[in-house]
Structure formats: structure tokens, C-alpha cells
N, C-alpha and C positions, 0 to 999 in steps of 0.2 A: 506749292506748297503755301499755304500763309501763317502768323502765327495765331491769329484767330484758330485757326481749320486745326490745328497743332493741337493746344489746349485745352481743346474738345477734343480730342480726341481717346477715345477709358482706354485706360492702365489695363494694363497683361493682367490674367491673374496670381502671374508669380512675376509680378514688380514688389518688391522690397516696399513701394511707398507705398503699398495699396493696406490697408487693418486688416486684418485675418481674426474673425471668427471665430477661438473652437468648439468642437464641439458641432462645430456645424450638421460634420457628417454622419453621428450618430443623432439615433431615431430619437427620439423623444426620452422614450420610456425607461433607455436606456444609458443616458446621463444622470444618472438619480441615484447614489449614493444603497440607500436601501432598496430599493431592485434590483439590484443586479444584486445586494446580497441576498437575495431572497429568489434569484438565480442558481444562486449558488450553494445555496442550502439543498432549494429538490432538485438539481440537475450535479449533488451528491447523493444525495437520499434515494435516488432514482439510479443509481449507477450498483450504491451498494447493493439495494434488495434484487440488481439483475448479474451483482458479481458473487448473489452469499455464496457462494461455494465455495470460491478461490478466497475470502478471505478471515479466514481459521478457525472461523465455525464445525461446527459436530452439527450432529441428528440433533435439535429440536423439540424431538419427542420422547428421549430417550431418559427412562427413569435411569436414576442412581441416589441408590436412598440415602445412602452411608453419607454423599456430599451435601443433605438439601441443609438453605437456609445459611451458606459459607462463604463469610463478605468478599471482596473484589479481590485476583486477587493473582499474578503470573495466569495459574494454570487457568484462571475465572476470571477475566477481563472483568465481566458486569456480576460479576461474583454468581448466584446458582439460588434459585427457588426453592416453595416445601416440597418439593418429586425431585431436590435433584440436580433438573436440567439446567442447561446451563442460560443462561441472562440473556448474554450475547450475541449468543445465535440463533433466538428465541425473538430477540429485537430483528437482529437482521432479516432472517428469517420471514416473519410479520408486516415490516416493510415492503412483503408483494405483496403481502394481504390487502395492508391498510389499502396503500396506493391506486389499488386497480378495482379497489370499489371505490374508489372517491372518483376516477379520470371515469369510473363506466356508470358511477349512478348522474355522475357533470352531462352525460352521451347522451344519454339518455333519459331527459329530465331536457336536458335544447331540445334530441329533433322534435319528440311526443310537445314539446311545447309550441314549438315553431311550427310546427302545422295546425292546434289549432288556436293560431293565433295569428295565423293569413285568414284561414276560414271564417273566423270569428271574426275580424277584425274589416276584412273586402263586404262581405256578406250577409247585410243587415236582418236579412231575419233570420239566423242564426248567432245572433249576437248575441240579445236579450238569454235567451237559452244554455246557451253553450258557457254566456258567463259568472249565470251563474252555478253554473254546476260549478263551479273552481271558484267560488265564493265559498259554499255549501264545504269544498276541501277546505279552502284555509283556514276555516272554523273550524278545521281539526286538531288541537294541539299535533305535533308530529312527532314529538319523540311516542303520546299513546296512539296513531296510527298503525305508526312502524312497530312496537309490537305486537298490537291485537293482529296485525299483518303472522306476521310471527311466532306469532305463538295459536293461529288457526292456520297454517301453514310448514311449520315444522323448519327449524331450524336450517340454514343453513347458506351461501352466496350469494344461491337466483336470488335466496327468498329477501338477505337484506336489501341485494342494490333495485329488485323496484319499490317495496317498502319505503323505504329511501327516498329513492328515482317519483314516486307518485304527491306524497308533501309538496314536490318543489315548479312542478309542473306548471299549477298553477299559476304561482310566479315567474317563473318563461314565457307564458301566456298572456297575463297578464300587457309585460312586458315589450313583448313583437305584437300586441293587438295596436298599445298605443303608438305608437312605430307607421304600423298599419295607420292605421287615421292619420294622423297626421298628412304618409304620404300621400293617398287618394285622391286629396281633394292639389297634388303638384298638378302642374300645365300638360310636363310630359306626359304623365300617368292620364289623361282625359284627351291630351291627341291618340294617346296609345287607340284608350278604346273605339274612340271614333273611329281612326283609322280598322275598329274590327277585331280587336290583339282577339283572343278566347281569351276568357279566365287562364286556365294554368298556368298557360305563356305569361302573360299579363303577370302572376305573381311574381311566377322562378327571376324573369327578364328583370322587371324594371320593380318591384318591390321587394322581392326576396334581401337584392344586395342591400335596401337599405340597414337592415336587422341584421348586419355578417358583425358588426364591429359593437352592437350592443351588446351583444347573444356571444359576443365573447370573456369582457369582459364578466357575462353575471355566470359566465360558467366557471370559470375562475371561481369565484365567491360559493356557487351551487358546489365544487370542488372538495371547497376547504370546507364544509359542511358537513356533509357529504362523512368525512374525515374521522371528520367532530362527534358524529351524533351514531356511525359509527362503533368507535372504543365506547361513547357515552351508551351503548346500548348492552355491548358485549359484556361492558364493566355492570350491567345490573345484569346479565348470565340473561341473553335472549336476540342477543348474536351469532356470529358465527362460535359454529359446538368447539368444546370447549382443549377437545385433541388438531384444530388448529389453528398454528399459534399467528395470532396480533392482538397487537398493540394493544387495549380492551381487555382482549383476555388476559395479558400479559397481568393488565392495569391488577384487575380482578380476583384472581386468581391470588397474589401475590397482600389485599388488604388483610389479610388477617395475621398477618406475619407485620402488616403494617411495626408495628413501637419497636419490634425487632430486625425486621432484613427491611427496611427503607429501600434501600436497594432496587431492591421488586417493581419499585410502581417512579424510583423517581425516572428511570432508568427512559420504559418506556413514555411516560408521561413527556419529560426534556424532549422527547420523541412530536409527537403529534401537534405541542407550544411551537416548534423549531416547524414541524409541516403546511400548519392551514395558517402563522404570523406567514409564513414564505408565498403560500400562496399568498392569501390576504392586499400583499402589498404588491403583488405580480399584479394585484386584479391593478389597483389601484395602478402602480406607470401601463398599462393597459388601460384601462379610461382615461384617463388628461391624454395621456400618445393619441387616442383612435376617437375623442371630442376634444379637441382644444375648448372650445367655452364650459367646460368645466375641469379647465386643467385651476393648480389654486398650488401654483408653485416648481412645479415639478416639472428639472430640468433644466434648460437655460432659455430664457428669450433674446 
């Protein structure tokens, strides 16, 4: 073998002379400290919600009037509320309700919005009708629509999920419709049409995969918005029934005693803020990882 061949032969990957790029083995989303912190916070809240009975909690609805408005102490880590209930227990159990509503609203709105967006984006004669209906729903303030639905149907977790999901459906539908309109003119879609592919198979096999990445990102934002909206509805008295602990209910019941017992609102408010921030940060990381064109410095390039 000549000297020229020796120099042209590529060096092995484990050769010490080959410079290595650190972090390339990790997904782009996991190379940013803020995204890792968001995942850690969300995982911590989720594990606390699942393990609530084993986290030194008591009955979250047990009334103890003689212990009302006690400050944080060894007996009650986060103090007690106006009815003597342990705030720590209510915050931990309330995480179950808030997280369940957030992810349920995200799943419902994404599934319904995906179906509407696919049909509206590909069937031309339905596009104008369906999207005008979506525009009409978007014109109504989401909080007012949710309050109206809860007032008419009665308070309950299922009603709150539907009431929060309805205003989110048009946003998801418009996102999917935009993706479909850009994909329908691609050569491989036109080739599938020319080959006689039926519409359902065409949408599932060739169009749907292009909507997965933006839908995952949009789903995280919907989940964060749903957690915040549930807290607002419960704070206004139009959300989850008061006997079911949720972060919004805890703050709603503690607002009258805020000046003398601020811990009743402070701790569930911090949970809402931290969880919503964590989900939004994860959504930003997913967006930059799944769509390199919108990368804004997240991760190592």
C-alpha cells in the first residue's frame, strides 16, 4: 500500500487524533439545561401526584376547625387553611387533578383538531365552511366560553375538560390545516393520487406523518394553558367542585384569608407557575429539536 493510500484512509472513530464533538449522542432537546430542568420539574410533580398517599399526607378533605390557619410547622409542613385542612396534603393530591386535566385537554383538543384540520385542509369544498366555524369559536374569549359551559352543564372534571378543550380545538385545527396545505402539493402526494390511492389511506400514510412534530409541540402548549385555565376557573368558582382538591380550588378558598395566612395561596400558586413554566420550556425544546429551521440557539450546533 502506498503512502498516499495510507494518508487517504479514514481514521477510526476511537482514534485519539480524531476530535470528538461532545453532546452529539444526546437529542438536541436534552442538550439545554433549561429543558432538562423543565423535565425534572414535570417528572417530580408527576411522581408526587402518583405517590401522594405515601408522601406523609393525610386526608385532603378532613376538616379540623381547631387547627385553622396554622402556619407551616413540623405537624403541617405547608400550614393549614381556613377549615383546618392540611395544605401539604391538598397540594399533593391537587396535582393529580391539575395534571390530569392538563393532559386530558391536550389529548382531546389534539385529536379533534387533527381530524378537523386534515379534512379541512384536503377537502377544498369543506375548507371554507369548517374554518369559518373555527374562526367563530376563536372569536369567543376562552375563559368566558368555559365559564358559560360550566354554568350550564354543572361543575365537574369532565365538564371542565370539555369546556377548556373546545377553545383549543380551532388553534390545533388551523395548525394542521396549514401543514396539510403545504404538503398536498408535494410530488409524492401527487404521485399517490395518480396511483389511485384512496383519500383515507392518502391522509393517514402520506399527510398525517407530517403533522406529528408540530402537533407534539402544540400539545405541550395546550397542556400548560389547560392547567392555568383550570386554576383560573376554580379560582373564580366556576371550575372543579370545592370538595375535590385542585390547585385552583386551594387558592380560591385561601384568598379571603390571604393577609393573615398567605401560605394557603403561595404554595399552590408556586406549583402552578413551576408546572406551567416547565411544560412551556419542554415545548420550546421540542420545537427546536423537531424543527431545526426554528432553532434559536437551543442545544449544541
